[in-house]
C-alpha positions as CSV (number, residue, x, y, z in Angstrom):
1,X,-0.4,30.5,-12.4
2,X,-1.2,30.9,-16.0
3,X,-0.7,27.3,-16.9
4,X,-1.0,23.6,-15.5
5,X,0.1,20.8,-17.5
6,X,-1.0,17.5,-16.8
7,X,0.7,14.5,-17.6
8,X,-0.7,10.6,-17.2
9,X,1.9,8.5,-17.3
10,X,2.5,4.5,-17.0
11,X,6.0,3.3,-17.2
12,X,7.5,5.9,-19.4
13,X,11.0,6.6,-17.4
14,X,12.8,7.3,-20.5
15,X,11.0,10.2,-21.6
16,X,10.0,12.1,-18.4
17,X,13.1,14.2,-18.2
18,X,13.0,15.3,-21.5
19,X,9.3,16.0,-21.8
20,X,10.0,18.2,-18.1
21,X,12.8,20.1,-19.6
22,X,11.1,20.8,-22.7
23,X,7.9,22.2,-21.0
24,X,10.3,24.4,-18.8
25,X,12.1,25.6,-21.6
26,X,9.0,26.6,-23.8
27,X,7.1,28.1,-20.6
28,X,10.4,30.3,-19.8
29,X,10.8,31.5,-23.5
30,X,7.2,32.3,-23.4
31,X,7.2,34.1,-20.1
32,X,4.5,32.0,-18.8
33,X,4.5,30.7,-15.0
34,X,3.5,27.0,-14.8
35,X,3.4,24.1,-13.2
36,X,3.7,20.4,-14.1
37,X,1.3,17.9,-12.4
38,X,2.9,14.1,-13.5
39,X,0.1,11.1,-12.4
40,X,1.7,8.0,-12.3
41,X,-0.8,5.6,-13.0
42,X,0.9,2.4,-11.4
43,X,4.2,2.1,-13.2
44,X,6.1,-1.0,-12.5
45,X,9.8,0.9,-13.6
46,X,11.3,3.9,-12.1
47,X,9.0,6.7,-13.3
48,X,8.1,8.0,-9.8
49,X,11.7,8.0,-9.0
50,X,12.3,10.2,-11.6
51,X,9.3,12.4,-10.8
52,X,10.6,12.8,-7.5
53,X,14.1,13.6,-9.0
54,X,12.6,16.1,-11.3
55,X,10.6,17.7,-8.4
56,X,14.1,18.2,-6.6
57,X,15.3,20.0,-9.3
58,X,12.2,22.0,-10.0
59,X,9.6,22.5,-7.6
60,X,7.3,23.4,-10.2
61,X,7.1,19.6,-11.2
62,X,4.3,17.8,-9.2
63,X,3.8,14.3,-8.8
64,X,0.8,11.8,-8.0
65,X,1.2,7.9,-7.5
66,X,-1.5,5.7,-8.0
67,X,-1.1,2.5,-5.8
68,X,-2.3,0.4,-8.8
69,X,-3.3,1.1,-12.6
70,X,-6.6,2.8,-12.7
71,X,-6.6,4.1,-16.2
72,X,-6.1,7.7,-18.1
73,X,-9.2,8.6,-16.8
74,X,-8.8,8.2,-13.3
75,X,-5.4,9.8,-13.7
76,X,-7.0,12.9,-15.4
77,X,-9.7,13.2,-13.0
78,X,-7.0,13.0,-10.1
79,X,-5.0,15.7,-11.5
80,X,-8.0,18.1,-12.4
81,X,-8.9,18.0,-8.6
82,X,-5.6,19.8,-7.8
83,X,-4.3,21.9,-10.5
84,X,-4.3,25.7,-10.2
85,X,-3.5,27.5,-13.6
86,X,-5.9,29.5,-15.5
87,X,-5.4,27.2,-18.1
88,X,-5.2,23.6,-18.0
89,X,-3.5,21.6,-20.8
90,X,-3.0,17.6,-21.1
91,X,-0.8,15.8,-23.0
92,X,0.7,12.4,-23.2
93,X,4.2,11.4,-21.6
94,X,5.4,9.7,-24.6
95,X,6.9,12.8,-26.3
96,X,4.5,12.2,-29.5
97,X,2.7,15.7,-28.1
98,X,4.5,18.8,-28.5
99,X,5.0,21.1,-25.9
100,X,5.7,23.8,-28.4
101,X,1.8,24.0,-28.9
102,X,1.2,25.4,-25.5
103,X,1.8,29.2,-26.1
104,X,-0.8,28.8,-29.1
105,X,-3.1,26.8,-27.2
106,X,-3.1,29.4,-24.1
107,X,-3.9,32.1,-26.6
108,X,-6.6,30.6,-27.8
109,X,-8.3,30.0,-24.3
110,X,-7.3,33.3,-23.0
111,X,-8.0,35.9,-26.1
112,X,-10.2,33.8,-28.5
113,X,-12.6,32.7,-25.6
114,X,-12.7,29.1,-26.0
115,X,-13.7,26.5,-23.2
116,X,-11.8,24.0,-24.7
117,X,-9.6,23.3,-27.4
118,X,-8.8,20.2,-28.8
119,X,-5.7,19.1,-30.9
120,X,-6.1,17.6,-34.5
121,X,-3.4,15.1,-35.2
122,X,-3.9,15.8,-39.1
123,X,-1.0,13.8,-40.2
124,X,-0.4,10.7,-37.6
125,X,2.5,8.2,-37.3
126,X,0.4,5.6,-36.1
127,X,-0.3,2.3,-37.9
128,X,-3.7,1.6,-39.8
129,X,-5.1,-0.3,-37.5
130,X,-5.3,2.5,-35.1
131,X,-5.8,5.4,-37.6
132,X,-8.8,3.4,-39.3
133,X,-11.0,2.7,-36.5
134,X,-10.3,6.1,-35.0
135,X,-11.6,8.0,-37.9
136,X,-14.9,5.8,-37.9
137,X,-15.3,6.7,-33.8
138,X,-14.5,9.9,-34.8
139,X,-17.4,10.6,-37.4
140,X,-19.8,8.5,-35.1
141,X,-19.3,10.9,-32.1
142,X,-19.5,14.1,-34.4
143,X,-23.0,12.7,-35.7
144,X,-24.2,12.0,-32.0
145,X,-22.8,14.7,-30.3
146,X,-22.9,17.7,-32.8
147,X,-19.4,18.7,-32.1
148,X,-17.6,19.2,-35.3
149,X,-13.9,17.8,-34.2
150,X,-11.8,15.7,-35.9
151,X,-9.8,14.0,-33.3
152,X,-11.8,13.5,-29.8
153,X,-9.3,11.4,-28.6
154,X,-6.1,13.6,-29.0
155,X,-4.5,13.6,-25.8
156,X,-3.2,17.5,-26.2
157,X,-6.1,19.7,-25.0
158,X,-6.3,22.9,-23.2
159,X,-9.3,23.8,-21.1
160,X,-10.1,26.8,-18.8
161,X,-9.8,26.1,-15.1
162,X,-13.3,26.1,-14.2
163,X,-14.0,23.4,-16.9
164,X,-11.8,20.8,-15.4
165,X,-13.1,21.6,-12.0
166,X,-16.6,21.1,-13.3
167,X,-16.6,18.3,-15.3
168,X,-16.2,14.5,-13.9
169,X,-14.2,11.7,-16.2
170,X,-14.3,8.2,-15.3
171,X,-14.4,4.8,-16.8
172,X,-12.8,5.2,-20.3
173,X,-14.4,8.7,-20.9
174,X,-11.4,10.5,-21.4
175,X,-12.0,9.9,-25.0
176,X,-15.0,12.1,-25.0
177,X,-14.4,15.1,-22.7
178,X,-15.6,17.6,-25.6
179,X,-18.9,15.7,-25.4
180,X,-18.8,15.8,-21.5
181,X,-17.7,19.5,-21.3
182,X,-20.8,20.4,-23.9
183,X,-23.3,18.8,-21.7
184,X,-21.9,20.5,-18.4
185,X,-22.5,23.7,-20.2
186,X,-19.2,24.6,-22.0
187,X,-20.3,24.9,-25.4
188,X,-17.3,27.1,-26.9
189,X,-15.0,24.2,-28.3
190,X,-12.4,24.8,-30.6
191,X,-9.7,22.9,-32.3
192,X,-5.8,23.2,-33.6
193,X,-3.8,21.4,-35.9
194,X,-1.2,19.9,-33.7
195,X,2.3,18.0,-34.5
196,X,2.0,14.8,-34.0
197,X,5.7,13.1,-33.2
198,X,6.5,9.5,-33.9
199,X,7.2,7.5,-30.6
200,X,10.8,8.0,-29.4
201,X,11.2,5.3,-26.5
202,X,9.1,2.3,-25.9
203,X,5.6,1.3,-26.6
204,X,1.8,2.8,-26.2
205,X,0.7,1.9,-22.7
206,X,-2.6,3.1,-23.0
207,X,-5.5,1.7,-25.6
208,X,-5.9,-1.4,-26.9
209,X,-8.1,-3.4,-28.9
210,X,-11.0,-3.3,-26.2
211,X,-11.5,0.4,-26.4
212,X,-13.2,-0.4,-30.2
213,X,-15.9,-2.0,-27.9
214,X,-15.9,0.0,-24.9
215,X,-15.9,3.5,-27.0
216,X,-19.3,3.5,-28.5
217,X,-20.5,2.1,-25.1
218,X,-19.3,5.0,-23.4
219,X,-20.4,7.4,-26.1
220,X,-24.3,6.1,-25.5
221,X,-23.6,6.3,-21.8
222,X,-22.5,10.1,-21.8
223,X,-25.3,10.5,-24.6
224,X,-27.7,9.5,-22.5
225,X,-26.5,11.2,-18.9
226,X,-26.1,14.3,-20.6
227,X,-29.8,14.2,-21.6
228,X,-31.6,12.4,-18.9
229,X,-28.9,12.1,-16.0
230,X,-31.0,14.7,-13.7
231,X,-34.3,13.6,-15.1
232,X,-34.1,9.7,-15.7
233,X,-37.7,9.6,-15.1
234,X,-38.6,11.4,-18.3
235,X,-37.2,8.7,-20.4
236,X,-38.0,5.8,-18.4
237,X,-41.5,7.3,-17.6
238,X,-42.4,8.0,-21.5
239,X,-41.2,4.5,-22.7
240,X,-43.2,2.9,-19.8
241,X,-46.3,5.3,-20.7
242,X,-46.0,4.1,-24.4
243,X,-45.9,0.3,-23.9
244,X,-48.6,0.6,-21.4
245,X,-50.8,2.0,-23.7
246,X,-50.1,-0.2,-26.5
247,X,-50.7,-2.9,-24.0
248,X,-54.1,-1.4,-22.9
249,X,-55.5,-0.6,-26.2
250,X,-55.0,-4.1,-27.3
251,X,-56.6,-5.6,-24.6
252,X,-59.3,-3.2,-24.5
253,X,-59.8,-4.2,-28.2
254,X,-59.8,-7.9,-27.3
255,X,-62.5,-7.1,-24.3
256,X,-64.8,-5.3,-26.7
257,X,-64.4,-8.1,-29.2
258,X,-65.4,-10.6,-26.6
259,X,-68.2,-8.9,-25.3
260,X,-69.9,-7.2,-28.6
261,X,-68.8,-9.9,-31.1
262,X,-69.2,-13.0,-28.6
263,X,-65.6,-14.1,-29.9
264,X,-64.2,-16.8,-28.4
265,X,-60.8,-18.5,-28.0
266,X,-58.9,-14.5,-27.2
267,X,-56.6,-16.2,-25.0
268,X,-55.5,-18.6,-27.8
269,X,-54.4,-15.3,-29.7
270,X,-50.9,-14.2,-29.8
271,X,-52.3,-10.9,-29.6
272,X,-53.5,-11.3,-26.3
273,X,-50.3,-12.3,-24.6
274,X,-48.6,-9.5,-26.5
275,X,-51.0,-7.2,-24.8
276,X,-50.1,-8.5,-21.6
277,X,-46.5,-8.3,-22.3
278,X,-46.7,-4.6,-22.8
279,X,-48.6,-3.7,-19.9
280,X,-45.6,-5.4,-17.9
281,X,-42.8,-3.9,-19.6
282,X,-44.7,-0.4,-19.3
283,X,-45.0,-0.9,-15.6
284,X,-41.2,-2.1,-14.9
285,X,-40.2,0.8,-16.9
286,X,-42.1,3.1,-15.0
287,X,-40.5,1.5,-11.8
288,X,-37.1,1.6,-13.3
289,X,-37.6,5.4,-13.8
290,X,-38.5,6.0,-10.3
291,X,-35.6,3.7,-9.0
292,X,-33.4,5.9,-11.4
293,X,-34.8,9.0,-9.4
294,X,-34.3,7.8,-5.8
295,X,-30.4,6.8,-7.0
296,X,-29.9,10.0,-9.0
297,X,-30.7,12.0,-5.5
298,X,-29.1,9.6,-3.1
299,X,-26.0,8.8,-5.5
300,X,-22.4,7.9,-4.1
301,X,-19.1,9.1,-5.0
302,X,-17.6,7.5,-8.2
303,X,-14.3,8.6,-8.4
304,X,-12.6,7.1,-5.4
305,X,-8.7,6.0,-5.7
306,X,-6.0,4.8,-3.7
307,X,-3.3,7.8,-3.9
308,X,0.1,6.1,-2.6
309,X,2.4,9.4,-2.7
310,X,2.0,13.1,-3.6
311,X,4.3,15.9,-3.8
């Protein structure tokens, strides 16, 4: 199979038939073998019923139905476990991502050697309340990750199969999949200007103001885990040694002053308590590093979602 199209969705009953027909038409015209994996992320409309009907008329449409809403990252991660195509393409279900981009994205992965190609919606049809914060977050992500992409959060992306099988997406990390892929050892990341269409049905189901708070926290988490996920003691131990050394030097200085110069009232000096505090913090950071190493070597499964139905 050449292409797997992954579509996470929630309450998109109006757009699903049109989207499936559009993908089928594009792939047939390009002579590409394909599958469509639609993940129903806790819809309370007739989205799942429509997916079943689409599967009945076209067995290349597959479906996964969550028992409740877990979020877009969960939907993508679960779909990534079952896809089979050489190139995996993700897109939103609201028809704002154009399936006409599929052949070009496929070519960039297969012929130009990219591990991941991210779409760039250069001309957007979103309100300024969404586009302005997005630009700020994209700038911060470029600065922290070193990946020169204009639009990290674009839902239209293409991956080599081994990329999606190697990465883990959880929480709200779907916004930073290029960063996760880079840290996983897939540095060939490209970008393609793609068409952004205005929403045809309903309103957006993913996103909200909370993403402007969670986004920077997720980015810091990815950066930390990417650098120190396999060696947390290197981070906490370094800080612990620095803090302990500072505290030791302060107390050594005070002890020498007391012994040689017969200074009194050392315990009343703020510097004395700062030295004690530095020693304590250093010891705690050492213990944190040891505990993190133990947890890292005995980590449990993080992605565990209840699937109600699957076709």
